[in-house]
PQR file of N, CA, C, O and H, with PARSE charges and radii, in Angstrom:
ATOM      1  N   MET A   1      78.923  42.814  45.813 -0.4000 1.5000
ATOM      2  CA  MET A   1      80.171  42.080  45.768 -0.0000 2.0000
ATOM      3  C   MET A   1      80.425  41.662  44.322  0.5500 1.7000
ATOM      4  O   MET A   1      79.523  41.179  43.638 -0.5500 1.4000
ATOM      5  N   THR A   2      81.642  41.850  43.874 -0.4000 1.5000
ATOM      6  CA  THR A   2      82.057  41.487  42.531 -0.0000 2.0000
ATOM      7  C   THR A   2      83.148  40.424  42.624  0.5500 1.7000
ATOM      8  O   THR A   2      84.061  40.546  43.441 -0.5500 1.4000
ATOM      9  H   THR A   2      82.374  42.243  44.429  0.4000 1.0000
ATOM     10  N   VAL A   3      83.063  39.386  41.800 -0.4000 1.5000
ATOM     11  CA  VAL A   3      84.115  38.369  41.731 -0.0000 2.0000
ATOM     12  C   VAL A   3      84.651  38.371  40.305  0.5500 1.7000
ATOM     13  O   VAL A   3      83.902  38.208  39.342 -0.5500 1.4000
ATOM     14  H   VAL A   3      82.321  39.286  41.136  0.4000 1.0000
ATOM     15  N   GLN A   4      85.967  38.559  40.189 -0.4000 1.5000
ATOM     16  CA  GLN A   4      86.616  38.577  38.879 -0.0000 2.0000
ATOM     17  C   GLN A   4      87.658  37.465  38.829  0.5500 1.7000
ATOM     18  O   GLN A   4      88.308  37.170  39.832 -0.5500 1.4000
ATOM     19  H   GLN A   4      86.576  38.692  40.971  0.4000 1.0000
ATOM     20  N   SER A   5      87.813  36.852  37.661 -0.4000 1.5000
ATOM     21  CA  SER A   5      88.787  35.777  37.468 -0.0000 2.0000
ATOM     22  C   SER A   5      89.906  36.232  36.551  0.5500 1.7000
ATOM     23  O   SER A   5      89.688  36.964  35.586 -0.5500 1.4000
ATOM     24  H   SER A   5      87.285  37.092  36.847  0.4000 1.0000
ATOM     25  N   TYR A   6      91.112  35.780  36.875 -0.4000 1.5000
ATOM     26  CA  TYR A   6      92.307  36.093  36.097 -0.0000 2.0000
ATOM     27  C   TYR A   6      93.152  34.832  36.019  0.5500 1.7000
ATOM     28  O   TYR A   6      92.931  33.879  36.767 -0.5500 1.4000
ATOM     29  H   TYR A   6      91.290  35.185  37.659  0.4000 1.0000
ATOM     30  N   TYR A   7      94.125  34.830  35.107 -0.4000 1.5000
ATOM     31  CA  TYR A   7      95.070  33.723  35.024 -0.0000 2.0000
ATOM     32  C   TYR A   7      96.475  34.267  35.217  0.5500 1.7000
ATOM     33  O   TYR A   7      96.894  35.222  34.562 -0.5500 1.4000
ATOM     34  H   TYR A   7      94.305  35.603  34.500  0.4000 1.0000
ATOM     35  N   VAL A   8      97.193  33.627  36.141 -0.4000 1.5000
ATOM     36  CA  VAL A   8      98.538  34.055  36.514 -0.0000 2.0000
ATOM     37  C   VAL A   8      99.531  33.009  36.019  0.5500 1.7000
ATOM     38  O   VAL A   8      99.299  31.808  36.157 -0.5500 1.4000
ATOM     39  H   VAL A   8      96.853  32.852  36.673  0.4000 1.0000
ATOM     40  N   THR A   9     100.633  33.473  35.445 -0.4000 1.5000
ATOM     41  CA  THR A   9     101.673  32.569  34.955 -0.0000 2.0000
ATOM     42  C   THR A   9     102.872  32.582  35.889  0.5500 1.7000
ATOM     43  O   THR A   9     103.133  33.572  36.572 -0.5500 1.4000
ATOM     44  H   THR A   9     100.821  34.448  35.333  0.4000 1.0000
ATOM     45  N   GLY A  10     103.597  31.471  35.910 -0.4000 1.5000
ATOM     46  CA  GLY A  10     104.854  31.396  36.638 -0.0000 2.0000
ATOM     47  C   GLY A  10     104.763  30.816  38.036  0.5500 1.7000
ATOM     48  O   GLY A  10     105.793  30.648  38.688 -0.5500 1.4000
ATOM     49  H   GLY A  10     103.385  30.666  35.355  0.4000 1.0000
ATOM     50  N   MET A  11     103.574  30.504  38.521 -0.4000 1.5000
ATOM     51  CA  MET A  11     103.440  29.940  39.866 -0.0000 2.0000
ATOM     52  C   MET A  11     103.772  28.451  39.829  0.5500 1.7000
ATOM     53  O   MET A  11     103.296  27.722  38.959 -0.5500 1.4000
ATOM     54  H   MET A  11     102.736  30.641  37.992  0.4000 1.0000
ATOM     55  N   THR A  12     104.597  28.004  40.785 -0.4000 1.5000
ATOM     56  CA  THR A  12     105.002  26.601  40.812 -0.0000 2.0000
ATOM     57  C   THR A  12     104.862  25.933  42.171  0.5500 1.7000
ATOM     58  O   THR A  12     105.047  24.720  42.280 -0.5500 1.4000
ATOM     59  H   THR A  12     104.984  28.597  41.491  0.4000 1.0000
ATOM     60  N   CYS A  13     104.538  26.705  43.219 -0.4000 1.5000
ATOM     61  CA  CYS A  13     104.512  26.120  44.561 -0.0000 2.0000
ATOM     62  C   CYS A  13     103.598  26.919  45.496  0.5500 1.7000
ATOM     63  O   CYS A  13     103.026  27.940  45.113 -0.5500 1.4000
ATOM     64  H   CYS A  13     104.388  27.689  43.131  0.4000 1.0000
ATOM     65  N   GLY A  14     103.481  26.431  46.710 -0.4000 1.5000
ATOM     66  CA  GLY A  14     102.656  27.093  47.708 -0.0000 2.0000
ATOM     67  C   GLY A  14     103.136  28.492  48.044  0.5500 1.7000
ATOM     68  O   GLY A  14     102.329  29.376  48.333 -0.5500 1.4000
ATOM     69  H   GLY A  14     103.945  25.602  47.021  0.4000 1.0000
ATOM     70  N   HIS A  15     104.443  28.698  48.009 -0.4000 1.5000
ATOM     71  CA  HIS A  15     104.977  30.041  48.276 -0.0000 2.0000
ATOM     72  C   HIS A  15     104.492  31.018  47.210  0.5500 1.7000
ATOM     73  O   HIS A  15     104.178  32.168  47.518 -0.5500 1.4000
ATOM     74  H   HIS A  15     105.098  27.980  47.775  0.4000 1.0000
ATOM     75  N   CYS A  16     104.432  30.574  45.983 -0.4000 1.5000
ATOM     76  CA  CYS A  16     103.935  31.417  44.884 -0.0000 2.0000
ATOM     77  C   CYS A  16     102.490  31.823  45.151  0.5500 1.7000
ATOM     78  O   CYS A  16     102.125  32.987  44.988 -0.5500 1.4000
ATOM     79  H   CYS A  16     104.687  29.640  45.733  0.4000 1.0000
ATOM     80  N   VAL A  17     101.678  30.863  45.559 -0.4000 1.5000
ATOM     81  CA  VAL A  17     100.273  31.125  45.865 -0.0000 2.0000
ATOM     82  C   VAL A  17     100.165  32.161  46.975  0.5500 1.7000
ATOM     83  O   VAL A  17      99.363  33.091  46.890 -0.5500 1.4000
ATOM     84  H   VAL A  17     101.975  29.917  45.691  0.4000 1.0000
ATOM     85  N   SER A  18     100.976  31.997  48.018 -0.4000 1.5000
ATOM     86  CA  SER A  18     100.958  32.940  49.145 -0.0000 2.0000
ATOM     87  C   SER A  18     101.361  34.337  48.716  0.5500 1.7000
ATOM     88  O   SER A  18     100.749  35.318  49.139 -0.5500 1.4000
ATOM     89  H   SER A  18     101.627  31.242  48.088  0.4000 1.0000
ATOM     90  N   ALA A  19     102.380  34.438  47.882 -0.4000 1.5000
ATOM     91  CA  ALA A  19     102.865  35.748  47.433 -0.0000 2.0000
ATOM     92  C   ALA A  19     101.804  36.472  46.612  0.5500 1.7000
ATOM     93  O   ALA A  19     101.575  37.666  46.805 -0.5500 1.4000
ATOM     94  H   ALA A  19     102.877  33.641  47.538  0.4000 1.0000
ATOM     95  N   VAL A  20     101.158  35.756  45.700 -0.4000 1.5000
ATOM     96  CA  VAL A  20     100.112  36.356  44.868 -0.0000 2.0000
ATOM     97  C   VAL A  20      98.919  36.754  45.739  0.5500 1.7000
ATOM     98  O   VAL A  20      98.381  37.852  45.596 -0.5500 1.4000
ATOM     99  H   VAL A  20     101.344  34.786  45.543  0.4000 1.0000
ATOM    100  N   SER A  21      98.513  35.870  46.631 -0.4000 1.5000
ATOM    101  CA  SER A  21      97.386  36.160  47.525 -0.0000 2.0000
ATOM    102  C   SER A  21      97.652  37.390  48.379  0.5500 1.7000
ATOM    103  O   SER A  21      96.777  38.240  48.549 -0.5500 1.4000
ATOM    104  H   SER A  21      98.950  34.978  46.747  0.4000 1.0000
ATOM    105  N   LYS A  22      98.857  37.480  48.911 -0.4000 1.5000
ATOM    106  CA  LYS A  22      99.219  38.606  49.776 -0.0000 2.0000
ATOM    107  C   LYS A  22      99.126  39.931  49.024  0.5500 1.7000
ATOM    108  O   LYS A  22      98.546  40.892  49.530 -0.5500 1.4000
ATOM    109  H   LYS A  22      99.567  36.790  48.773  0.4000 1.0000
ATOM    110  N   GLU A  23      99.692  39.987  47.827 -0.4000 1.5000
ATOM    111  CA  GLU A  23      99.684  41.233  47.049 -0.0000 2.0000
ATOM    112  C   GLU A  23      98.273  41.627  46.624  0.5500 1.7000
ATOM    113  O   GLU A  23      97.910  42.802  46.684 -0.5500 1.4000
ATOM    114  H   GLU A  23     100.163  39.207  47.416  0.4000 1.0000
ATOM    115  N   LEU A  24      97.482  40.656  46.198 -0.4000 1.5000
ATOM    116  CA  LEU A  24      96.118  40.969  45.772 -0.0000 2.0000
ATOM    117  C   LEU A  24      95.243  41.373  46.957  0.5500 1.7000
ATOM    118  O   LEU A  24      94.391  42.252  46.828 -0.5500 1.4000
ATOM    119  H   LEU A  24      97.777  39.701  46.149  0.4000 1.0000
ATOM    120  N   SER A  25      95.447  40.744  48.094 -0.4000 1.5000
ATOM    121  CA  SER A  25      94.671  41.080  49.290 -0.0000 2.0000
ATOM    122  C   SER A  25      94.945  42.491  49.779  0.5500 1.7000
ATOM    123  O   SER A  25      94.116  43.082  50.470 -0.5500 1.4000
ATOM    124  H   SER A  25      96.139  40.030  48.199  0.4000 1.0000
ATOM    125  N   ALA A  26      96.098  43.031  49.429 -0.4000 1.5000
ATOM    126  CA  ALA A  26      96.476  44.378  49.862 -0.0000 2.0000
ATOM    127  C   ALA A  26      95.767  45.479  49.066  0.5500 1.7000
ATOM    128  O   ALA A  26      95.812  46.646  49.456 -0.5500 1.4000
ATOM    129  H   ALA A  26      96.772  42.550  48.868  0.4000 1.0000
ATOM    130  N   ILE A  27      95.115  45.121  47.960 -0.4000 1.5000
ATOM    131  CA  ILE A  27      94.386  46.113  47.163 -0.0000 2.0000
ATOM    132  C   ILE A  27      93.148  46.555  47.942  0.5500 1.7000
ATOM    133  O   ILE A  27      92.395  45.724  48.448 -0.5500 1.4000
ATOM    134  H   ILE A  27      95.078  44.173  47.644  0.4000 1.0000
ATOM    135  N   SER A  28      92.950  47.841  48.030 -0.4000 1.5000
ATOM    136  CA  SER A  28      91.799  48.390  48.742 -0.0000 2.0000
ATOM    137  C   SER A  28      90.487  47.856  48.162  0.5500 1.7000
ATOM    138  O   SER A  28      90.282  47.885  46.948 -0.5500 1.4000
ATOM    139  H   SER A  28      93.562  48.516  47.619  0.4000 1.0000
ATOM    140  N   GLY A  29      89.608  47.372  49.031 -0.4000 1.5000
ATOM    141  CA  GLY A  29      88.307  46.868  48.607 -0.0000 2.0000
ATOM    142  C   GLY A  29      88.247  45.374  48.382  0.5500 1.7000
ATOM    143  O   GLY A  29      87.158  44.816  48.245 -0.5500 1.4000
ATOM    144  H   GLY A  29      89.775  47.348  50.017  0.4000 1.0000
ATOM    145  N   VAL A  30      89.410  44.701  48.340 -0.4000 1.5000
ATOM    146  CA  VAL A  30      89.429  43.252  48.123 -0.0000 2.0000
ATOM    147  C   VAL A  30      89.025  42.551  49.419  0.5500 1.7000
ATOM    148  O   VAL A  30      89.591  42.817  50.479 -0.5500 1.4000
ATOM    149  H   VAL A  30      90.295  45.154  48.452  0.4000 1.0000
ATOM    150  N   SER A  31      88.046  41.656  49.325 -0.4000 1.5000
ATOM    151  CA  SER A  31      87.567  40.946  50.509 -0.0000 2.0000
ATOM    152  C   SER A  31      87.996  39.481  50.544  0.5500 1.7000
ATOM    153  O   SER A  31      88.020  38.871  51.613 -0.5500 1.4000
ATOM    154  H   SER A  31      87.586  41.440  48.463  0.4000 1.0000
ATOM    155  N   ASP A  32      88.338  38.906  49.379 -0.4000 1.5000
ATOM    156  CA  ASP A  32      88.752  37.504  49.348 -0.0000 2.0000
ATOM    157  C   ASP A  32      89.555  37.232  48.081  0.5500 1.7000
ATOM    158  O   ASP A  32      89.280  37.791  47.019 -0.5500 1.4000
ATOM    159  H   ASP A  32      88.319  39.402  48.511  0.4000 1.0000
ATOM    160  N   VAL A  33      90.554  36.360  48.218 -0.4000 1.5000
ATOM    161  CA  VAL A  33      91.374  35.947  47.075 -0.0000 2.0000
ATOM    162  C   VAL A  33      91.479  34.429  47.107  0.5500 1.7000
ATOM    163  O   VAL A  33      91.776  33.847  48.151 -0.5500 1.4000
ATOM    164  H   VAL A  33      90.777  35.906  49.080  0.4000 1.0000
ATOM    165  N   SER A  34      91.236  33.790  45.978 -0.4000 1.5000
ATOM    166  CA  SER A  34      91.360  32.347  45.849 -0.0000 2.0000
ATOM    167  C   SER A  34      92.310  32.061  44.689  0.5500 1.7000
ATOM    168  O   SER A  34      92.099  32.536  43.573 -0.5500 1.4000
ATOM    169  H   SER A  34      90.994  34.262  45.130  0.4000 1.0000
ATOM    170  N   VAL A  35      93.362  31.279  44.960 -0.4000 1.5000
ATOM    171  CA  VAL A  35      94.365  30.974  43.937 -0.0000 2.0000
ATOM    172  C   VAL A  35      94.420  29.466  43.725  0.5500 1.7000
ATOM    173  O   VAL A  35      94.588  28.711  44.683 -0.5500 1.4000
ATOM    174  H   VAL A  35      93.534  30.893  45.867  0.4000 1.0000
ATOM    175  N   ASN A  36      94.280  29.022  42.478 -0.4000 1.5000
ATOM    176  CA  ASN A  36      94.391  27.617  42.130 -0.0000 2.0000
ATOM    177  C   ASN A  36      95.744  27.414  41.455  0.5500 1.7000
ATOM    178  O   ASN A  36      95.939  27.812  40.306 -0.5500 1.4000
ATOM    179  H   ASN A  36      94.144  29.635  41.700  0.4000 1.0000
ATOM    180  N   LEU A  37      96.668  26.799  42.169 -0.4000 1.5000
ATOM    181  CA  LEU A  37      98.021  26.588  41.657 -0.0000 2.0000
ATOM    182  C   LEU A  37      98.015  25.728  40.397  0.5500 1.7000
ATOM    183  O   LEU A  37      98.760  25.999  39.455 -0.5500 1.4000
ATOM    184  H   LEU A  37      96.510  26.477  43.102  0.4000 1.0000
ATOM    185  N   GLU A  38      97.187  24.705  40.377 -0.4000 1.5000
ATOM    186  CA  GLU A  38      97.170  23.766  39.260 -0.0000 2.0000
ATOM    187  C   GLU A  38      96.758  24.420  37.938  0.5500 1.7000
ATOM    188  O   GLU A  38      97.350  24.145  36.895 -0.5500 1.4000
ATOM    189  H   GLU A  38      96.581  24.486  41.142  0.4000 1.0000
ATOM    190  N   THR A  39      95.744  25.284  37.986 -0.4000 1.5000
ATOM    191  CA  THR A  39      95.236  25.902  36.757 -0.0000 2.0000
ATOM    192  C   THR A  39      95.770  27.314  36.531  0.5500 1.7000
ATOM    193  O   THR A  39      95.722  27.831  35.414 -0.5500 1.4000
ATOM    194  H   THR A  39      95.262  25.507  38.833  0.4000 1.0000
ATOM    195  N   GLY A  40      96.281  27.935  37.599 -0.4000 1.5000
ATOM    196  CA  GLY A  40      96.741  29.317  37.506 -0.0000 2.0000
ATOM    197  C   GLY A  40      95.617  30.332  37.637  0.5500 1.7000
ATOM    198  O   GLY A  40      95.848  31.537  37.535 -0.5500 1.4000
ATOM    199  H   GLY A  40      96.320  27.515  38.505  0.4000 1.0000
ATOM    200  N   GLU A  41      94.388  29.841  37.867 -0.4000 1.5000
ATOM    201  CA  GLU A  41      93.250  30.761  37.996 -0.0000 2.0000
ATOM    202  C   GLU A  41      93.259  31.442  39.360  0.5500 1.7000
ATOM    203  O   GLU A  41      93.478  30.811  40.394 -0.5500 1.4000
ATOM    204  H   GLU A  41      94.201  28.862  37.950  0.4000 1.0000
ATOM    205  N   VAL A  42      93.015  32.736  39.326 -0.4000 1.5000
ATOM    206  CA  VAL A  42      92.912  33.537  40.540 -0.0000 2.0000
ATOM    207  C   VAL A  42      91.550  34.214  40.519  0.5500 1.7000
ATOM    208  O   VAL A  42      91.184  34.865  39.540 -0.5500 1.4000
ATOM    209  H   VAL A  42      92.837  33.248  38.486  0.4000 1.0000
ATOM    210  N   ARG A  43      90.804  34.055  41.604 -0.4000 1.5000
ATOM    211  CA  ARG A  43      89.498  34.711  41.735 -0.0000 2.0000
ATOM    212  C   ARG A  43      89.613  35.755  42.833  0.5500 1.7000
ATOM    213  O   ARG A  43      90.064  35.468  43.942 -0.5500 1.4000
ATOM    214  H   ARG A  43      91.101  33.527  42.399  0.4000 1.0000
ATOM    215  N   VAL A  44      89.198  36.969  42.505 -0.4000 1.5000
ATOM    216  CA  VAL A  44      89.305  38.086  43.439 -0.0000 2.0000
ATOM    217  C   VAL A  44      87.908  38.635  43.706  0.5500 1.7000
ATOM    218  O   VAL A  44      87.216  39.070  42.785 -0.5500 1.4000
ATOM    219  H   VAL A  44      88.831  37.202  41.605  0.4000 1.0000
ATOM    220  N   ALA A  45      87.498  38.611  44.973 -0.4000 1.5000
ATOM    221  CA  ALA A  45      86.214  39.184  45.375 -0.0000 2.0000
ATOM    222  C   ALA A  45      86.475  40.568  45.947  0.5500 1.7000
ATOM    223  O   ALA A  45      87.379  40.761  46.760 -0.5500 1.4000
ATOM    224  H   ALA A  45      88.059  38.257  45.721  0.4000 1.0000
ATOM    225  N   SER A  46      85.671  41.527  45.508 -0.4000 1.5000
ATOM    226  CA  SER A  46      85.853  42.901  45.978 -0.0000 2.0000
ATOM    227  C   SER A  46      84.506  43.610  46.044  0.5500 1.7000
ATOM    228  O   SER A  46      83.522  43.177  45.443 -0.5500 1.4000
ATOM    229  H   SER A  46      84.937  41.370  44.847  0.4000 1.0000
ATOM    230  N   HIS A  47      84.490  44.702  46.785 -0.4000 1.5000
ATOM    231  CA  HIS A  47      83.260  45.468  46.953 -0.0000 2.0000
ATOM    232  C   HIS A  47      82.883  46.215  45.678  0.5500 1.7000
ATOM    233  O   HIS A  47      81.701  46.441  45.420 -0.5500 1.4000
ATOM    234  H   HIS A  47      85.289  45.053  47.272  0.4000 1.0000
ATOM    235  N   THR A  48      83.871  46.597  44.883 -0.4000 1.5000
ATOM    236  CA  THR A  48      83.650  47.249  43.591 -0.0000 2.0000
ATOM    237  C   THR A  48      84.582  46.597  42.578  0.5500 1.7000
ATOM    238  O   THR A  48      85.625  46.070  42.965 -0.5500 1.4000
ATOM    239  H   THR A  48      84.831  46.413  45.092  0.4000 1.0000
ATOM    240  N   PRO A  49      84.240  46.616  41.297 -0.5600 1.5000
ATOM    241  CA  PRO A  49      85.115  46.011  40.286  0.2800 2.0000
ATOM    242  C   PRO A  49      86.516  46.638  40.303  0.5500 1.7000
ATOM    243  O   PRO A  49      86.668  47.849  40.467 -0.5500 1.4000
ATOM    244  N   LEU A  50      87.523  45.794  40.132 -0.4000 1.5000
ATOM    245  CA  LEU A  50      88.908  46.257  40.083 -0.0000 2.0000
ATOM    246  C   LEU A  50      89.315  46.503  38.639  0.5500 1.7000
ATOM    247  O   LEU A  50      88.810  45.852  37.724 -0.5500 1.4000
ATOM    248  H   LEU A  50      87.399  44.811  39.998  0.4000 1.0000
ATOM    249  N   GLY A  51      90.215  47.428  38.443 -0.4000 1.5000
ATOM    250  CA  GLY A  51      90.788  47.640  37.126 -0.0000 2.0000
ATOM    251  C   GLY A  51      91.856  46.591  36.871  0.5500 1.7000
ATOM    252  O   GLY A  51      92.559  46.176  37.793 -0.5500 1.4000
ATOM    253  H   GLY A  51      90.625  47.956  39.186  0.4000 1.0000
ATOM    254  N   GLU A  52      91.980  46.163  35.622 -0.4000 1.5000
ATOM    255  CA  GLU A  52      92.988  45.150  35.301 -0.0000 2.0000
ATOM    256  C   GLU A  52      94.387  45.640  35.648  0.5500 1.7000
ATOM    257  O   GLU A  52      95.243  44.841  36.026 -0.5500 1.4000
ATOM    258  H   GLU A  52      91.410  46.501  34.873  0.4000 1.0000
ATOM    259  N   GLY A  53      94.632  46.932  35.526 -0.4000 1.5000
ATOM    260  CA  GLY A  53      95.937  47.492  35.865 -0.0000 2.0000
ATOM    261  C   GLY A  53      96.292  47.287  37.324  0.5500 1.7000
ATOM    262  O   GLY A  53      97.445  47.002  37.647 -0.5500 1.4000
ATOM    263  H   GLY A  53      93.936  47.582  35.219  0.4000 1.0000
ATOM    264  N   GLN A  54      95.315  47.430  38.212 -0.4000 1.5000
ATOM    265  CA  GLN A  54      95.552  47.208  39.639 -0.0000 2.0000
ATOM    266  C   GLN A  54      95.973  45.766  39.889  0.5500 1.7000
ATOM    267  O   GLN A  54      96.918  45.499  40.631 -0.5500 1.4000
ATOM    268  H   GLN A  54      94.379  47.662  37.950  0.4000 1.0000
ATOM    269  N   VAL A  55      95.262  44.851  39.261 -0.4000 1.5000
ATOM    270  CA  VAL A  55      95.544  43.429  39.437 -0.0000 2.0000
ATOM    271  C   VAL A  55      96.900  43.091  38.828  0.5500 1.7000
ATOM    272  O   VAL A  55      97.700  42.386  39.443 -0.5500 1.4000
ATOM    273  H   VAL A  55      94.494  45.067  38.658  0.4000 1.0000
ATOM    274  N   ARG A  56      97.161  43.589  37.629 -0.4000 1.5000
ATOM    275  CA  ARG A  56      98.440  43.335  36.959 -0.0000 2.0000
ATOM    276  C   ARG A  56      99.607  43.849  37.807  0.5500 1.7000
ATOM    277  O   ARG A  56     100.616  43.160  37.954 -0.5500 1.4000
ATOM    278  H   ARG A  56      96.512  44.163  37.129  0.4000 1.0000
ATOM    279  N   ASP A  57      99.475  45.054  38.362 -0.4000 1.5000
ATOM    280  CA  ASP A  57     100.539  45.622  39.195 -0.0000 2.0000
ATOM    281  C   ASP A  57     100.808  44.754  40.417  0.5500 1.7000
ATOM    282  O   ASP A  57     101.965  44.527  40.773 -0.5500 1.4000
ATOM    283  H   ASP A  57      98.655  45.614  38.242  0.4000 1.0000
ATOM    284  N   ALA A  58      99.750  44.267  41.060 -0.4000 1.5000
ATOM    285  CA  ALA A  58      99.911  43.428  42.250 -0.0000 2.0000
ATOM    286  C   ALA A  58     100.581  42.103  41.900  0.5500 1.7000
ATOM    287  O   ALA A  58     101.483  41.653  42.607 -0.5500 1.4000
ATOM    288  H   ALA A  58      98.811  44.451  40.770  0.4000 1.0000
ATOM    289  N   VAL A  59     100.140  41.479  40.806 -0.4000 1.5000
ATOM    290  CA  VAL A  59     100.712  40.193  40.390 -0.0000 2.0000
ATOM    291  C   VAL A  59     102.179  40.375  39.988  0.5500 1.7000
ATOM    292  O   VAL A  59     103.021  39.541  40.321 -0.5500 1.4000
ATOM    293  H   VAL A  59      99.408  41.845  40.232  0.4000 1.0000
ATOM    294  N   THR A  60     102.478  41.444  39.285 -0.4000 1.5000
ATOM    295  CA  THR A  60     103.858  41.740  38.885 -0.0000 2.0000
ATOM    296  C   THR A  60     104.733  41.992  40.107  0.5500 1.7000
ATOM    297  O   THR A  60     105.879  41.547  40.158 -0.5500 1.4000
ATOM    298  H   THR A  60     101.794  42.121  39.015  0.4000 1.0000
ATOM    299  N   GLU A  61     104.195  42.702  41.084 -0.4000 1.5000
ATOM    300  CA  GLU A  61     104.933  42.971  42.329 -0.0000 2.0000
ATOM    301  C   GLU A  61     105.292  41.664  43.034  0.5500 1.7000
ATOM    302  O   GLU A  61     106.344  41.558  43.665 -0.5500 1.4000
ATOM    303  H   GLU A  61     103.263  43.064  41.042  0.4000 1.0000
ATOM    304  N   ALA A  62     104.413  40.674  42.922 -0.4000 1.5000
ATOM    305  CA  ALA A  62     104.672  39.368  43.527 -0.0000 2.0000
ATOM    306  C   ALA A  62     105.687  38.562  42.716  0.5500 1.7000
ATOM    307  O   ALA A  62     106.217  37.564  43.206 -0.5500 1.4000
ATOM    308  H   ALA A  62     103.558  40.760  42.410  0.4000 1.0000
ATOM    309  N   GLY A  63     105.961  38.989  41.474 -0.4000 1.5000
ATOM    310  CA  GLY A  63     106.957  38.313  40.656 -0.0000 2.0000
ATOM    311  C   GLY A  63     106.391  37.394  39.585  0.5500 1.7000
ATOM    312  O   GLY A  63     107.102  36.531  39.070 -0.5500 1.4000
ATOM    313  H   GLY A  63     105.530  39.800  41.077  0.4000 1.0000
ATOM    314  N   TYR A  64     105.120  37.569  39.246 -0.4000 1.5000
ATOM    315  CA  TYR A  64     104.464  36.676  38.295 -0.0000 2.0000
ATOM    316  C   TYR A  64     103.806  37.469  37.173  0.5500 1.7000
ATOM    317  O   TYR A  64     103.821  38.700  37.183 -0.5500 1.4000
ATOM    318  H   TYR A  64     104.542  38.270  39.665  0.4000 1.0000
ATOM    319  N   GLY A  65     103.234  36.766  36.216 -0.4000 1.5000
ATOM    320  CA  GLY A  65     102.618  37.428  35.075 -0.0000 2.0000
ATOM    321  C   GLY A  65     101.120  37.222  35.051  0.5500 1.7000
ATOM    322  O   GLY A  65     100.610  36.234  35.580 -0.5500 1.4000
ATOM    323  H   GLY A  65     103.222  35.766  36.208  0.4000 1.0000
ATOM    324  N   LEU A  66     100.417  38.158  34.436 -0.4000 1.5000
ATOM    325  CA  LEU A  66      98.968  38.075  34.282 -0.0000 2.0000
ATOM    326  C   LEU A  66      98.664  37.876  32.804  0.5500 1.7000
ATOM    327  O   LEU A  66      99.145  38.626  31.955 -0.5500 1.4000
ATOM    328  H   LEU A  66     100.831  38.961  34.007  0.4000 1.0000
ATOM    329  N   VAL A  67      97.852  36.848  32.500 -0.4000 1.5000
ATOM    330  CA  VAL A  67      97.486  36.548  31.118 -0.0000 2.0000
ATOM    331  C   VAL A  67      96.311  37.409  30.714  0.5500 1.7000
ATOM    332  O   VAL A  67      95.838  37.316  29.582 -0.5500 1.4000
ATOM    333  H   VAL A  67      97.461  36.239  33.190  0.4000 1.0000
TER
END
């Protein structure tokens, strides 16, 4: 199991957290997503390491930015 941390910009509410979580959870191999609205930190647990491009695409699809 691999856990990777990222920082997402533009989140302001619970709906934002849900949207980011939903998109990241849809990535093949992802087993858990934790989003901290206050800090913008997102932790993604997966069976194999994810490429930053995969994560960036999912976050962008949700309407937010990846730092």
